[in-house]
Steps between C-alpha positions, in 0.01 A plus 500: 500500500443655844523366853158393614328408820226238491152610598431552865515300733774297333839590634708184442763566245501881530806702586334592827455130582875432449584816697297376800664157489849650486405713807373194687839321438690805618288523812554131568882549485480799732293299748736206478802724572315645801413154635858379455628804694242437781596131522873586508441755779321242700770245442776743600309582818469133582878461458580786739703273721679322208730744318594244234137423395417873520789579269393233254142634477581830326679346196222244483239774478692678222538170310124426519406849379771476223343169387151647506608803296690281245193286441258790493725686249516206260128432536399863452671523165364167381147591616531821293605298193195272540271790569617698196439197275155457642423872483603541138337170395182641638553839333542327158176300571310821607615663182396198285852391408703183548722461805870585451752218466704555819742216409584623145875505446576865433841651495626848479838632398608467864372138546189340628192713586416515871155470643525873588573574131190294402288697751632826351383366158159424639471846657577649158233283334241637735613856491576475873796627692678437820779719628837389367647519849244236617577268212873548542477416874309176420754421221802562720353277774421238228876503406601459865251215548630320191857546618402370843335195350749416230835663552600665828398448859311824537299557813227751463483776755186633649567812288496273183174351605334829589625667173341214297178492699461882459571487128248221449235689696572812295485297178150366582380836632604682188324239282183510709469870428512431129237225481160595350179312569416252229162541337 
């Protein structure tokens, strides 16, 4: 099986389609951070005569950005999970095969198989490749996200979010280069 692109002008479900959507989400986060900064600057200026309120504004700005980053970080990984399922379901369909069972209980010697492991398996089925550094970045962020959700109180940094967003963009970009037009 090979990665395929539906006939032109269909783009929905292609790696390029998912690349564009990931980029739109990243741009939205960048705009939101900029707007938060602009609002905080206006608020600090309006509190020029009130040192207490001015002092409270700076940590409030940081908290709002931190909350935005935490949510964007979680969402970006989960959007990638949904997108990879959709992408590979479509690839199986384009190749005339049944969709994979994403919920199949599979275990390895080290325990349960992660979604990243399932994606690696799909890549292998289609003779496709993505740089291991890209997959490892996504997987390391997945582990942090799961820890944040289920174990520890982990607050994502902007660096965490940006590393994940860049890895996801690289993932889709690398796959887009490997898709061939379906006939």
